[in-house]
N, C-alpha and C positions, 0 to 999 in steps of 0.2 A: 285828705280833704286839704283844699288850699286855705291859706291865711285868710283871704278875702271871705271865703264861704263861711269859716268859723266865726269871723267878725260880724258879718251879717246875721248869722244865727243867734250870736250873743245879743246884738242889738235888738233883734226881734223878741228875744225872751225878755229883755228888759222892757220893751215897749208893752208886752203882754203883762208883765208884772206890774207896770205903772197904771195900768187900766183897771186893776183890781184894788180894792181896799184892802190894806194890809190887816191881818187878822192877828190878834194877841190871844193867845190861848188863856182861858181861865184857869188859875193854879189849882183849883179845887177839882175841876174836870180832869186835868192832867194827872194829878194824884190818883183819882178814882180810876182812870184808864190804865195807869201804870199799876195799880193793885189788881185790876182785873187780868192784865196781861202777865202777871208774874206767876200764874198757875203753872207755866211750862217748866220742866225740870232743865234748869241751864247749869247744873252742877258740874257737867263735863267741861264746860269752858275754863272754870278755874283751876282745873286738875291737869292741864296740859293736854286737853282733848282738842276737840275741833278749833283749828286756828292757833292754838297754843297761846292765846291771850286771855286776860281777864277782863270782864265787863267793868268799867269805871263804876265805882260806887254811885248807884242811883243816877247814872249819867250826869254827873255834877258838872261836866263841860256843857251839856246841852242846856242848863239853866231852865228857863220857862218856856223855851221853844218846844212846840210840838216835835215829837220824835216818830210820829207815825204818818205815813203818807198813803191815803186810800185811793182806790182804783174803781173804775166802773166795770161792769161785768164783763169779762173776756177781752180785757183792754190792758195793755201796758203803756198807755199814754198818761203822762203825768197831767192831772187837772190843772187848769190855769190858776185856781185860787191856791194851789200849793206851790207854785214856782217861786213865790217870795218867802215861803217858810224854807225851802231848799236853798235859795240865795243866802238867806240869814246864817243858815248852818255852814254854807261855803265860806262865809266871811270869818266865822268862828274858827273852822278848822284850818284855813290857809294862813291865818295870823299866828298859829303855834304849830311848828313841825312836830312837836311831840304828841300832838292828838291824832288819833286815827280812828276811823270808824268801820263798823261792819254793818253792811246793808243786808238785811234779811227779808227776802221775797216770800210772800205767801199767797195762797188762793183759798177759794172756798171749796166745798166738797163735790161740786159738779165737775165733770170730767174725770178722764182716767188718771190714775196716779202720775203717770209719765208726762202727760199733758199738763198737769197742774205744776209739777217740778219745773217744766220748760217756762210756763208762764210766771212762776214765781221769779225765775232768773231773769226774764226779759223786763219784769217790773223793777227788780234790783238794778239792772244794767241802765234802765231809762233814768233812774235817779242818779246813778254813778256819772253818766254822761253829763247831767246837768251841773253836778258838782264839779267835774273837771273843766267844764265851760267857764265856771266861775273862778277858776285858779287853783282848785285843790290839787295837790300833787297826787299822782296815780298811786303812789306808795303808801298814801295815807287811807286808802279805801280797799276794802275787802268786800266780796259779795258771797252770799250763799242762799240757796233756795230751799224752803222746807215745804213747798207746795202746800198741800192740804193737811200736812201731819201736825202742825201745831195751831190749831184754831184759837183764836182770841174769844170767841163766842161759840157756844153749841147750840144746834137747832137746824131746823130745814126750812126756815123762812128768811125772806130778804133782809130782815134786821140783823140776822146772825151773818148770813152771807156778806153783807156789805161791810160789816166789821172784819172779816177774814180776808178780804180783797186788800192786801196792804203791803208796804214796805216799811220795816222797823229800822231806825237809825239809831244803832247802839254804839256809843264811844267806848273805846277800848283803850288800855293803857299797856 
């Protein structure tokens, strides 16, 4: 992609972000979401398992920023209201080269296992592209797709489905 196309795309993203009111997550809601999502077994991460890195203690780098980006059904397009959150993460990550993130893509249970793995990967890559456009070094970002295998909410209704269509931004050390 040429530099002028990247510049135009970046300016367009900034313009869209400027049109939306910035959202500041409620710390109580962030803690509640974090405790609900911690039901997944992540012990393999700390023992040299997938990726060989440990998750930073309670994502201390993330602070009060929302660390979950939600998606519409069968979509890997980042919602306009989440672009500002990703931009704020990008500033934080690019300011310190010691920080790295793992983007974990997820899908709801509808669709085949293979399709959902691919959809989770496309979602993680969409967030990755936005972080790269904001100046984060490629070496600071890794992606993984869990598809439907690690739901945040159990159930077969839209409420559960909407919580499972996500990318989690996990700060690693």
